[in-house]
LOMIVO-696546 format. One record per residue (C-alpha): z, y, x. Coordinates in steps of 0.05 Angstrom, whole numbers, plus 5000, padded with zeros to 4 digits. Example, Ala and Ser with C-alpha at 12.3 -4.5 7.8 and 13.67 -1.06 7.14 Angstrom:
# LOMIVO-696546
<r up="5156" north="4910" east="5246"/>
<r up="5143" north="4979" east="5273"/>
# end
This chain:
# LOMIVO-696546
<r up="4031" north="8557" east="1969"/>
<r up="3995" north="8614" east="2002"/>
<r up="4040" north="8663" east="1966"/>
<r up="4108" north="8637" east="1990"/>
<r up="4155" north="8693" east="2009"/>
<r up="4225" north="8689" east="2036"/>
<r up="4286" north="8703" east="1994"/>
<r up="4318" north="8772" east="1997"/>
<r up="4389" north="8796" east="1988"/>
<r up="4371" north="8811" east="1915"/>
<r up="4352" north="8739" east="1900"/>
<r up="4401" north="8685" east="1877"/>
<r up="4406" north="8623" east="1919"/>
<r up="4418" north="8577" east="1860"/>
<r up="4391" north="8577" east="1789"/>
<r up="4424" north="8522" east="1749"/>
<r up="4423" north="8459" east="1791"/>
<r up="4363" north="8482" east="1832"/>
<r up="4368" north="8508" east="1903"/>
<r up="4318" north="8564" east="1915"/>
<r up="4271" north="8557" east="1974"/>
<r up="4227" north="8619" east="1969"/>
<r up="4197" north="8669" east="1920"/>
<r up="4129" north="8653" east="1890"/>
<r up="4118" north="8718" east="1854"/>
<r up="4140" north="8766" east="1799"/>
<r up="4109" north="8794" east="1737"/>
<r up="4122" north="8828" east="1671"/>
<r up="4171" north="8775" east="1650"/>
<r up="4211" north="8760" east="1712"/>
<r up="4213" north="8728" east="1781"/>
<r up="4187" north="8659" east="1799"/>
<r up="4218" north="8616" east="1854"/>
<r up="4201" north="8552" east="1889"/>
<r up="4263" north="8507" east="1886"/>
<r up="4288" north="8436" east="1895"/>
<r up="4333" north="8395" east="1851"/>
<r up="4391" north="8355" east="1879"/>
<r up="4347" north="8294" east="1874"/>
<r up="4294" north="8327" east="1918"/>
<r up="4242" north="8344" east="1866"/>
<r up="4203" north="8407" east="1879"/>
<r up="4202" north="8454" east="1819"/>
<r up="4184" north="8524" east="1800"/>
<r up="4239" north="8565" east="1766"/>
<r up="4226" north="8629" east="1727"/>
<r up="4284" north="8677" east="1719"/>
<r up="4276" north="8725" east="1661"/>
<r up="4286" north="8799" east="1673"/>
<r up="4355" north="8823" east="1653"/>
<r up="4328" north="8878" east="1608"/>
<r up="4288" north="8827" east="1569"/>
<r up="4348" north="8780" east="1564"/>
<r up="4386" north="8837" east="1531"/>
<r up="4335" north="8839" east="1474"/>
<r up="4356" north="8791" east="1419"/>
<r up="4285" north="8789" east="1391"/>
<r up="4258" north="8766" east="1458"/>
<r up="4313" north="8715" east="1468"/>
<r up="4302" north="8685" east="1398"/>
<r up="4227" north="8676" east="1409"/>
<r up="4236" north="8654" east="1481"/>
<r up="4283" north="8599" east="1457"/>
<r up="4232" north="8576" east="1405"/>
<r up="4172" north="8579" east="1452"/>
<r up="4207" north="8540" east="1507"/>
<r up="4227" north="8487" east="1456"/>
<r up="4153" north="8482" east="1434"/>
<r up="4129" north="8481" east="1507"/>
<r up="4174" north="8421" east="1520"/>
<r up="4132" north="8381" east="1470"/>
<r up="4066" north="8396" east="1505"/>
<r up="4044" north="8335" east="1545"/>
<r up="3982" north="8301" east="1568"/>
<r up="3940" north="8296" east="1631"/>
<r up="3922" north="8369" east="1634"/>
<r up="3991" north="8398" east="1621"/>
<r up="4061" north="8368" east="1625"/>
<r up="4130" north="8382" east="1594"/>
<r up="4179" north="8434" east="1616"/>
<r up="4231" north="8400" east="1660"/>
<r up="4292" north="8442" east="1647"/>
<r up="4315" north="8508" east="1617"/>
<r up="4376" north="8548" east="1597"/>
<r up="4356" north="8596" east="1542"/>
<r up="4429" north="8613" east="1528"/>
<r up="4448" north="8635" east="1598"/>
<r up="4465" north="8708" east="1610"/>
<r up="4398" north="8711" east="1646"/>
<r up="4354" north="8656" east="1615"/>
<r up="4310" north="8612" east="1659"/>
<r up="4261" north="8556" east="1654"/>
<r up="4242" north="8503" east="1706"/>
<r up="4177" north="8464" east="1711"/>
<r up="4146" north="8419" east="1763"/>
<r up="4109" north="8453" east="1819"/>
<r up="4033" north="8443" east="1826"/>
<r up="4013" north="8440" east="1899"/>
<r up="3944" north="8470" east="1888"/>
<r up="3909" north="8537" east="1890"/>
<r up="3893" north="8580" east="1829"/>
<r up="3821" north="8586" east="1805"/>
<r up="3823" north="8660" east="1824"/>
<r up="3843" north="8642" east="1895"/>
<r up="3785" north="8594" east="1901"/>
<r up="3730" north="8636" east="1868"/>
<r up="3753" north="8706" east="1889"/>
<r up="3737" north="8772" east="1856"/>
<r up="3700" north="8838" east="1864"/>
<r up="3754" north="8862" east="1912"/>
<r up="3774" north="8798" east="1947"/>
<r up="3734" north="8739" east="1974"/>
<r up="3755" north="8671" east="1950"/>
<r up="3767" north="8610" east="1994"/>
<r up="3704" north="8577" east="1967"/>
<r up="3666" north="8620" east="1915"/>
<r up="3633" north="8600" east="1849"/>
<r up="3638" north="8527" east="1831"/>
<r up="3578" north="8479" east="1825"/>
<r up="3556" north="8456" east="1756"/>
<r up="3589" north="8387" east="1760"/>
<r up="3656" north="8420" east="1776"/>
<r up="3645" north="8470" east="1720"/>
<r up="3636" north="8414" east="1669"/>
<r up="3700" north="8380" east="1692"/>
<r up="3736" north="8446" east="1690"/>
<r up="3711" north="8459" east="1619"/>
<r up="3733" north="8390" east="1597"/>
<r up="3802" north="8398" east="1627"/>
<r up="3813" north="8467" east="1596"/>
<r up="3790" north="8441" east="1528"/>
<r up="3838" north="8382" east="1531"/>
<r up="3895" north="8428" east="1554"/>
<r up="3884" north="8474" east="1495"/>
<r up="3881" north="8415" east="1448"/>
<r up="3950" north="8395" east="1472"/>
<r up="3978" north="8466" east="1470"/>
<r up="3950" north="8482" east="1401"/>
<r up="3975" north="8415" east="1377"/>
<r up="4048" north="8438" east="1380"/>
<r up="4033" north="8504" east="1346"/>
<r up="4026" north="8547" east="1409"/>
<r up="3971" north="8596" east="1427"/>
<r up="3965" north="8610" east="1502"/>
<r up="3946" north="8684" east="1494"/>
<r up="3935" north="8696" east="1569"/>
<r up="3886" north="8644" east="1594"/>
<r up="3856" north="8672" east="1658"/>
<r up="3835" north="8646" east="1727"/>
<r up="3904" north="8656" east="1757"/>
<r up="3934" north="8612" east="1702"/>
<r up="3889" north="8554" east="1720"/>
<r up="3910" north="8511" east="1780"/>
<r up="3864" north="8462" east="1814"/>
<r up="3889" north="8392" east="1831"/>
<r up="3856" north="8330" east="1858"/>
<r up="3843" north="8299" east="1790"/>
<r up="3827" north="8362" east="1750"/>
<r up="3851" north="8431" east="1729"/>
<r up="3921" north="8447" east="1702"/>
<r up="3934" north="8503" east="1653"/>
<r up="3999" north="8541" east="1664"/>
<r up="4038" north="8598" east="1632"/>
<r up="4028" north="8572" east="1561"/>
<r up="4077" north="8589" east="1507"/>
<r up="4110" north="8649" east="1541"/>
<r up="4065" north="8707" east="1522"/>
<r up="4089" north="8706" east="1450"/>
<r up="4160" north="8716" east="1472"/>
<r up="4140" north="8781" east="1507"/>
<r up="4101" north="8799" east="1444"/>
<r up="4167" north="8798" east="1406"/>
<r up="4193" north="8855" east="1449"/>
<r up="4129" north="8894" east="1440"/>
<r up="4132" north="8886" east="1364"/>
<r up="4206" north="8898" east="1352"/>
<r up="4236" north="8941" east="1406"/>
<r up="4178" north="8975" east="1440"/>
<r up="4133" north="8988" east="1380"/>
<r up="4077" north="9033" east="1401"/>
<r up="4003" north="9039" east="1387"/>
<r up="3956" north="9004" east="1434"/>
<r up="4003" north="8952" east="1463"/>
<r up="3961" north="8890" east="1476"/>
<r up="3979" north="8826" east="1510"/>
<r up="3933" north="8793" east="1560"/>
<r up="3890" north="8809" east="1621"/>
<r up="3835" north="8859" east="1602"/>
<r up="3775" north="8821" east="1632"/>
<r up="3796" north="8756" east="1599"/>
<r up="3818" north="8780" east="1530"/>
<r up="3786" north="8761" east="1465"/>
<r up="3756" north="8811" east="1415"/>
<r up="3816" north="8798" east="1370"/>
<r up="3864" north="8819" east="1426"/>
<r up="3827" north="8882" east="1446"/>
<r up="3822" north="8906" east="1374"/>
<r up="3894" north="8889" east="1357"/>
<r up="3879" north="8834" east="1306"/>
<r up="3918" north="8771" east="1293"/>
<r up="3911" north="8722" east="1352"/>
<r up="3898" north="8650" east="1332"/>
<r up="3876" north="8588" east="1372"/>
<r up="3803" north="8610" east="1371"/>
<r up="3824" north="8668" east="1416"/>
<r up="3840" north="8618" east="1471"/>
<r up="3771" north="8588" east="1463"/>
<r up="3738" north="8655" east="1476"/>
<r up="3780" north="8662" east="1539"/>
<r up="3756" north="8593" east="1562"/>
<r up="3685" north="8620" east="1558"/>
<r up="3704" north="8680" east="1601"/>
<r up="3740" north="8636" east="1651"/>
<r up="3681" north="8588" east="1657"/>
<r up="3631" north="8645" east="1665"/>
<r up="3675" north="8673" east="1721"/>
<r up="3682" north="8605" east="1754"/>
<r up="3606" north="8597" east="1752"/>
<r up="3587" north="8666" east="1780"/>
<r up="3648" north="8698" east="1812"/>
<r up="3642" north="8756" east="1762"/>
<r up="3676" north="8771" east="1697"/>
<r up="3624" north="8767" east="1641"/>
<r up="3644" north="8835" east="1611"/>
<r up="3654" north="8873" east="1676"/>
<r up="3713" north="8884" east="1721"/>
<r up="3772" north="8932" east="1710"/>
<r up="3746" north="8977" east="1766"/>
<r up="3695" north="9004" east="1717"/>
<r up="3751" north="9024" east="1670"/>
<r up="3797" north="8982" east="1626"/>
<r up="3770" north="9013" east="1562"/>
<r up="3698" north="9001" east="1583"/>
<r up="3714" north="8927" east="1593"/>
<r up="3751" north="8922" east="1526"/>
<r up="3693" north="8957" east="1491"/>
<r up="3643" north="8908" east="1520"/>
<r up="3686" north="8849" east="1498"/>
<r up="3689" north="8875" east="1427"/>
<r up="3617" north="8902" east="1420"/>
<r up="3569" north="8877" east="1474"/>
<r up="3540" north="8811" east="1497"/>
<r up="3567" north="8777" east="1560"/>
<r up="3529" north="8775" east="1626"/>
<r up="3516" north="8701" east="1636"/>
<r up="3447" north="8705" east="1669"/>
<r up="3473" north="8673" east="1733"/>
<r up="3508" north="8615" east="1697"/>
<r up="3475" north="8547" east="1708"/>
<r up="3429" north="8528" east="1651"/>
<r up="3466" north="8463" east="1637"/>
<r up="3530" north="8498" east="1615"/>
<r up="3506" north="8566" east="1592"/>
<r up="3499" north="8548" east="1519"/>
<r up="3569" north="8521" east="1516"/>
<r up="3597" north="8584" east="1547"/>
<r up="3559" north="8628" east="1498"/>
<r up="3586" north="8588" east="1439"/>
<r up="3656" north="8600" east="1464"/>
<r up="3642" north="8675" east="1471"/>
<r up="3620" north="8685" east="1399"/>
<r up="3649" north="8749" east="1371"/>
<r up="3667" north="8715" east="1305"/>
<r up="3727" north="8669" east="1316"/>
<r up="3702" north="8623" east="1261"/>
<r up="3637" north="8612" east="1299"/>
<r up="3671" north="8586" east="1362"/>
<r up="3679" north="8511" east="1374"/>
<r up="3748" north="8481" east="1372"/>
<r up="3778" north="8451" east="1435"/>
<r up="3765" north="8382" east="1405"/>
<r up="3692" north="8398" east="1394"/>
<r up="3685" north="8424" east="1464"/>
<r up="3715" north="8362" east="1494"/>
<r up="3669" north="8319" east="1452"/>
<r up="3607" north="8357" east="1475"/>
<r up="3627" north="8349" east="1547"/>
<r up="3644" north="8276" east="1538"/>
<r up="3698" north="8235" east="1573"/>
<r up="3701" north="8247" east="1647"/>
<r up="3714" north="8192" east="1699"/>
<r up="3786" north="8186" east="1722"/>
<r up="3829" north="8142" east="1766"/>
<r up="3827" north="8127" east="1840"/>
<r up="3754" north="8103" east="1839"/>
<r up="3728" north="8167" east="1805"/>
<r up="3684" north="8212" east="1849"/>
<r up="3717" north="8278" east="1870"/>
<r up="3707" north="8334" east="1819"/>
<r up="3712" north="8389" east="1871"/>
<r up="3671" north="8402" east="1934"/>
<r up="3697" north="8369" east="1997"/>
<r up="3722" north="8436" east="2026"/>
<r up="3768" north="8445" east="1966"/>
<r up="3794" north="8374" east="1968"/>
<r up="3814" north="8387" east="2040"/>
<r up="3850" north="8450" east="2020"/>
<r up="3892" north="8411" east="1969"/>
<r up="3916" north="8370" east="2028"/>
<r up="3936" north="8433" east="2064"/>
<r up="3977" north="8454" east="2004"/>
<r up="4014" north="8387" east="2006"/>
<r up="4028" north="8396" east="2080"/>
<r up="4057" north="8465" east="2068"/>
<r up="4101" north="8438" east="2013"/>
<r up="4129" north="8385" east="2060"/>
<r up="4139" north="8439" east="2113"/>
<r up="4185" north="8480" east="2068"/>
<r up="4258" north="8470" east="2087"/>
<r up="4315" north="8467" east="2038"/>
<r up="4361" north="8522" east="2065"/>
<r up="4435" north="8510" east="2073"/>
<r up="4481" north="8543" east="2023"/>
<r up="4537" north="8499" east="1996"/>
<r up="4539" north="8459" east="1932"/>
<r up="4504" north="8477" east="1867"/>
<r up="4544" north="8515" east="1815"/>
<r up="4576" north="8473" east="1761"/>
<r up="4552" north="8517" east="1704"/>
<r up="4478" north="8524" east="1688"/>
<r up="4472" north="8597" east="1706"/>
<r up="4452" north="8639" east="1765"/>
<r up="4496" north="8648" east="1826"/>
<r up="4485" north="8689" east="1888"/>
<r up="4519" north="8659" east="1948"/>
<r up="4549" north="8705" east="2001"/>
<r up="4516" north="8671" east="2060"/>
<r up="4456" north="8706" east="2089"/>
<r up="4386" north="8678" east="2081"/>
<r up="4375" north="8621" east="2131"/>
<r up="4335" north="8634" east="2194"/>
<r up="4267" north="8601" east="2200"/>
<r up="4265" north="8533" east="2235"/>
<r up="4259" north="8532" east="2310"/>
<r up="4194" north="8507" east="2342"/>
<r up="4231" north="8443" east="2362"/>
<r up="4254" north="8431" east="2290"/>
<r up="4183" north="8442" east="2265"/>
<r up="4155" north="8393" east="2316"/>
<r up="4206" north="8340" east="2296"/>
<r up="4189" north="8348" east="2223"/>
<r up="4114" north="8350" east="2234"/>
<r up="4114" north="8281" east="2269"/>
<r up="4118" north="8251" east="2199"/>
<r up="4065" north="8294" east="2166"/>
<r up="4002" north="8253" east="2178"/>
<r up="4031" north="8194" east="2139"/>
<r up="4071" north="8235" east="2089"/>
<r up="4014" north="8283" east="2073"/>
<r up="3970" north="8226" east="2051"/>
<r up="4023" north="8203" east="2003"/>
<r up="4035" north="8272" east="1975"/>
<r up="3961" north="8287" east="1965"/>
<r up="3951" north="8221" east="1928"/>
<r up="4011" north="8237" east="1884"/>
<r up="3998" north="8312" east="1876"/>
<r up="3982" north="8305" east="1802"/>
<r up="4032" north="8251" east="1786"/>
<r up="4099" north="8274" east="1814"/>
<r up="4085" north="8348" east="1821"/>
<r up="4027" north="8367" east="1776"/>
<r up="4061" north="8399" east="1716"/>
<r up="4052" north="8469" east="1690"/>
<r up="4085" north="8529" east="1721"/>
<r up="4097" north="8576" east="1664"/>
<r up="4094" north="8638" east="1708"/>
<r up="4025" north="8630" east="1738"/>
<r up="4007" north="8619" east="1810"/>
<r up="4024" north="8662" east="1869"/>
<r up="3958" north="8697" east="1860"/>
<r up="3967" north="8715" east="1788"/>
<r up="3933" north="8780" east="1769"/>
<r up="3998" north="8817" east="1758"/>
<r up="4048" north="8769" east="1790"/>
<r up="4063" north="8815" east="1848"/>
<r up="4057" north="8880" east="1810"/>
<r up="4107" north="8935" east="1824"/>
<r up="4089" north="8970" east="1759"/>
<r up="4136" north="8955" east="1701"/>
<r up="4096" north="8928" east="1641"/>
<r up="4121" north="8985" east="1597"/>
<r up="4080" north="9035" east="1639"/>
<r up="4014" north="8997" east="1634"/>
<r up="3963" north="9026" east="1586"/>
<r up="3930" north="9091" east="1568"/>
<r up="3971" north="9155" east="1557"/>
<r up="3952" north="9226" east="1537"/>
<r up="3985" north="9292" east="1521"/>
<r up="3981" north="9369" east="1526"/>
<r up="3999" north="9403" east="1592"/>
<r up="4053" north="9456" east="1600"/>
<r up="4063" north="9502" east="1659"/>
<r up="4134" north="9528" east="1668"/>
<r up="4145" north="9508" east="1595"/>
<r up="4085" north="9546" east="1568"/>
<r up="4025" north="9510" east="1536"/>
<r up="3962" north="9515" east="1579"/>
<r up="3911" north="9488" east="1530"/>
<r up="3896" north="9432" east="1579"/>
<r up="3902" north="9357" east="1566"/>
<r up="3923" north="9302" east="1614"/>
<r up="3906" north="9228" east="1608"/>
<r up="3929" north="9169" east="1651"/>
<r up="3904" north="9098" east="1651"/>
<r up="3956" north="9056" east="1687"/>
<r up="3945" north="8985" east="1711"/>
<r up="3985" north="8933" east="1749"/>
<r up="3989" north="8939" east="1825"/>
<r up="4034" north="8946" east="1885"/>
<r up="4057" north="9003" east="1930"/>
<r up="3997" north="9028" east="1970"/>
<r up="3946" north="9008" east="1917"/>
<r up="3908" north="9051" east="1867"/>
<r up="3944" north="9037" east="1801"/>
<r up="3923" north="9097" east="1758"/>
<r up="3864" north="9139" east="1738"/>
<r up="3880" north="9209" east="1715"/>
<r up="3837" north="9258" east="1676"/>
<r up="3853" north="9332" east="1669"/>
<r up="3813" north="9367" east="1616"/>
<r up="3809" north="9443" east="1609"/>
<r up="3764" north="9488" east="1568"/>
<r up="3714" north="9493" east="1624"/>
<r up="3728" north="9435" east="1671"/>
<r up="3743" north="9361" east="1675"/>
<r up="3777" north="9330" east="1736"/>
<r up="3786" north="9256" east="1749"/>
<r up="3832" north="9228" east="1803"/>
<r up="3853" north="9160" east="1829"/>
<r up="3928" north="9152" east="1837"/>
<r up="3956" north="9110" east="1894"/>
<r up="4027" north="9084" east="1882"/>
<r up="4076" north="9114" east="1932"/>
<r up="4141" north="9090" east="1903"/>
<r up="4173" north="9064" east="1839"/>
<r up="4231" north="9112" east="1844"/>
<r up="4240" north="9187" east="1848"/>
<r up="4270" north="9216" east="1912"/>
<r up="4339" north="9212" east="1879"/>
<r up="4329" north="9137" east="1865"/>
<r up="4317" north="9144" east="1790"/>
<r up="4263" north="9095" east="1765"/>
<r up="4195" north="9129" east="1762"/>
<r up="4124" north="9122" east="1788"/>
<r up="4105" north="9169" east="1844"/>
<r up="4030" north="9175" east="1856"/>
<r up="3988" north="9206" east="1911"/>
<r up="3922" north="9228" east="1879"/>
<r up="3852" north="9237" east="1904"/>
<r up="3798" north="9274" east="1864"/>
<r up="3739" north="9227" east="1849"/>
<r up="3700" north="9270" east="1800"/>
<r up="3696" north="9345" east="1788"/>
<r up="3659" north="9380" east="1731"/>
<r up="3635" north="9430" east="1751"/>
<r up="3627" north="9408" east="1823"/>
<r up="3679" north="9436" east="1870"/>
<r up="3725" north="9460" east="1814"/>
<r up="3779" north="9407" east="1821"/>
<r up="3832" north="9396" east="1874"/>
<r up="3890" north="9348" east="1881"/>
<r up="3958" north="9373" east="1857"/>
<r up="3999" north="9335" east="1908"/>
<r up="4049" north="9282" east="1886"/>
<r up="4051" north="9262" east="1812"/>
<r up="4113" north="9233" east="1778"/>
<r up="4113" north="9191" east="1716"/>
<r up="4178" north="9167" east="1683"/>
<r up="4200" north="9141" east="1616"/>
<r up="4214" north="9194" east="1563"/>
<r up="4242" north="9188" east="1494"/>
<r up="4212" north="9151" east="1435"/>
<r up="4164" north="9109" east="1477"/>
<r up="4133" north="9167" east="1516"/>
<r up="4122" north="9181" east="1589"/>
<r up="4139" north="9246" east="1623"/>
<r up="4089" north="9271" east="1675"/>
<r up="4102" north="9325" east="1727"/>
<r up="4061" north="9354" east="1784"/>
<r up="4057" north="9422" east="1818"/>
<r up="4098" north="9458" east="1764"/>
<r up="4060" north="9426" east="1707"/>
<r up="4090" north="9377" east="1658"/>
<r up="4067" north="9336" east="1598"/>
<r up="4097" north="9289" east="1547"/>
<r up="4047" north="9231" east="1545"/>
<r up="4039" north="9187" east="1484"/>
<r up="4007" north="9118" east="1486"/>
<r up="3935" north="9117" east="1462"/>
<r up="3912" north="9059" east="1419"/>
<r up="3846" north="9025" east="1437"/>
<r up="3816" north="9051" east="1372"/>
<r up="3830" north="9122" east="1395"/>
<r up="3786" north="9112" east="1456"/>
<r up="3721" north="9095" east="1422"/>
<r up="3673" north="9133" east="1377"/>
<r up="3678" north="9122" east="1301"/>
<r up="3612" north="9097" east="1272"/>
<r up="3602" north="9159" east="1229"/>
<r up="3588" north="9201" east="1291"/>
<r up="3537" north="9154" east="1322"/>
<r up="3465" north="9176" east="1316"/>
<r up="3419" north="9235" east="1330"/>
<r up="3433" north="9305" east="1304"/>
<r up="3391" north="9369" east="1307"/>
<r up="3392" north="9443" east="1293"/>
<r up="3338" north="9498" east="1303"/>
<r up="3346" north="9548" east="1358"/>
<r up="3371" north="9616" east="1337"/>
<r up="3304" north="9649" east="1353"/>
<r up="3267" north="9600" east="1308"/>
<r up="3229" north="9568" east="1365"/>
<r up="3247" north="9497" east="1386"/>
<r up="3310" north="9459" east="1373"/>
<r up="3375" north="9431" east="1400"/>
<r up="3385" north="9357" east="1392"/>
<r up="3449" north="9317" east="1403"/>
<r up="3452" north="9241" east="1409"/>
<r up="3522" north="9210" east="1401"/>
<r up="3530" north="9139" east="1427"/>
<r up="3584" north="9088" east="1418"/>
<r up="3624" north="9088" east="1483"/>
<r up="3696" north="9084" east="1508"/>
<r up="3735" north="9143" east="1534"/>
<r up="3713" north="9165" east="1603"/>
<r up="3640" north="9144" east="1590"/>
<r up="3579" north="9186" east="1571"/>
<r up="3579" north="9194" east="1496"/>
<r up="3537" north="9256" east="1484"/>
<r up="3466" north="9271" east="1507"/>
<r up="3435" north="9339" east="1493"/>
<r up="3362" north="9359" east="1492"/>
<r up="3345" north="9433" east="1483"/>
<r up="3272" north="9453" east="1476"/>
<r up="3258" north="9528" east="1477"/>
<r up="3209" north="9580" east="1500"/>
<r up="3232" north="9572" east="1572"/>
<r up="3221" north="9497" east="1573"/>
<r up="3262" north="9433" east="1563"/>
<r up="3334" north="9425" east="1585"/>
<r up="3375" north="9361" east="1582"/>
<r up="3450" north="9349" east="1594"/>
<r up="3505" north="9298" east="1581"/>
<r up="3580" north="9298" east="1570"/>
<r up="3635" north="9245" east="1571"/>
<r up="3684" north="9226" east="1517"/>
<r up="3756" north="9248" east="1529"/>
<r up="3788" north="9224" east="1464"/>
<r up="3772" north="9202" east="1393"/>
<r up="3831" north="9217" east="1348"/>
<r up="3846" north="9251" east="1282"/>
<r up="3775" north="9243" east="1259"/>
<r up="3749" north="9286" east="1317"/>
<r up="3716" north="9274" east="1384"/>
<r up="3738" north="9314" east="1444"/>
<r up="3681" north="9317" east="1494"/>
<r up="3686" north="9344" east="1565"/>
<r up="3642" north="9400" east="1594"/>
<r up="3569" north="9381" east="1599"/>
<r up="3531" north="9366" east="1663"/>
<r up="3458" north="9391" east="1665"/>
<r up="3410" north="9335" east="1683"/>
<r up="3345" north="9375" east="1677"/>
<r up="3349" north="9450" east="1683"/>
<r up="3305" north="9504" east="1653"/>
<r up="3310" north="9580" east="1654"/>
<r up="3371" north="9602" east="1614"/>
<r up="3399" north="9531" east="1611"/>
<r up="3474" north="9530" east="1627"/>
<r up="3528" north="9477" east="1620"/>
<r up="3571" north="9481" east="1558"/>
<r up="3646" north="9481" east="1557"/>
<r up="3692" north="9427" east="1530"/>
<r up="3678" north="9417" east="1456"/>
<r up="3706" north="9383" east="1394"/>
<r up="3660" north="9347" east="1345"/>
<r up="3678" north="9335" east="1273"/>
<r up="3642" north="9312" east="1210"/>
<r up="3638" north="9362" east="1153"/>
<r up="3644" north="9343" east="1079"/>
<r up="3569" north="9357" east="1069"/>
<r up="3550" north="9304" east="1122"/>
<r up="3534" north="9352" east="1178"/>
<r up="3562" north="9350" east="1248"/>
<r up="3605" north="9410" east="1269"/>
<r up="3614" north="9428" east="1343"/>
<r up="3666" north="9477" east="1366"/>
<r up="3670" north="9500" east="1439"/>
<r up="3737" north="9510" east="1472"/>
<r up="3710" north="9560" east="1522"/>
<r up="3685" north="9629" east="1503"/>
<r up="3613" north="9614" east="1521"/>
<r up="3584" north="9592" east="1455"/>
<r up="3595" north="9600" east="1380"/>
<r up="3609" north="9540" east="1335"/>
<r up="3547" north="9502" east="1314"/>
<r up="3526" north="9455" east="1258"/>
<r up="3476" north="9398" east="1264"/>
<r up="3441" north="9356" east="1211"/>
<r up="3430" north="9281" east="1220"/>
<r up="3361" north="9259" east="1242"/>
<r up="3374" north="9185" east="1247"/>
# end
């Protein structure tokens, strides 16, 4: 309930037979509203975006997924209450859960939670509830695909999993009408290896996500790092590296590690997880599963729910569709009205808290108000990694531009930009200024700040950047007279192929000493190349970062000298390739050095 926001002139006042009370959030699929039925039941209604509704592939799969979601029942999830998948703008209604999300409670690297990491007893109950929820979801042929802390709500008698069965409908649009390399569905820190590598997603993928969610709930940190370190870095760790679970309590660490097995076949099933955790006590006599502070907060949620008025606005429409009424949004209640209503709260709140998981605890398919991207101003079609050559006044410059765009709102940093030239590399953070151009046309306008310059002092901000949709699934970038057509970069194009990894060496031209390169497996934007030059003047070391791995070649930025020696100078941007004879070829884009060949050492 912390995320309730008033209705605006753009919001309908009725959806189907449900009177809207306030807006809960919005995301890649549509808007979510708190509403009440004519009988007084509080529900959550998701209204699909009009552009998605126009896609027949989306509508077909949405229809099928909602039908399957209606069959999901059990203690840890509950059926969809109502839906109209044939309306001009489809919608789905579920009961509203008066409880906080796991992400609200635990917090993150950028925002403190209301409590923090959960104790071990609560973690075991959480794990049991998530396992049982997945058992019910998988039992009707669904895969959640986006299990994350903001899709787990906490109620008095256990967790509730929400937003199941909808991600696949969005996937239909990505496959059929927005086909492009690198489109993945999910939240980067809580994806499975299958998701980050673009493989088929099966029920075992959800089990991996349970492991990540539990590790987060135990420590307050994502086990593979947070997106602030770079989306590709997180995805690389998920696919290739071991999770950080050192701070997880001993009693549940082994279970989490089993869930986080890289091989889907090695992970336990939800049924096996539930059996390992054993049945948990339930009913009125069961001890609380959450700390006392959180139980008290659930009561506050119930009070806020009672304190939400049903605004005036006539009778419901007779057809199950949306209708915007001409009357303005109602004014907030006066202090006297609030006092009259609050006189009944001590008694009523007790009843609501006791019934929080009976009458109101059913899944909200949209996620809670604190969902990772629920309040994002960035359209989903912009999110991802993009790259392309830069033009100036229509003439190629030889420079490259890359953007990594994430969800966020106006005023937040939503993009990281890299500009690569023959002799420099500049990285900037982009803060979202607006989602339209000055003429009102849809576009992202960013205000950038340089965060890394190679060489030092070389880079400066270009002022406002504009990104808008181009043709054939591209983005068009413009800033300070420069433009670029950006193409989406697949995850595989951001990591180093195995054939490059290892140590390579060549003798110095004067026959004394050698030059040694070590290529490491790393995502774009990370150090991938280490150089050691030993010569008559001494020992020189340097490193360089990966810009791109595509077309069988690695593009590496200009080097940074770590340990200098007489005559040791940074090298320009270079391109590495593997020759037919098994040697490594390095070509420099600047005019400082001639091409070089290296033989593998190990």
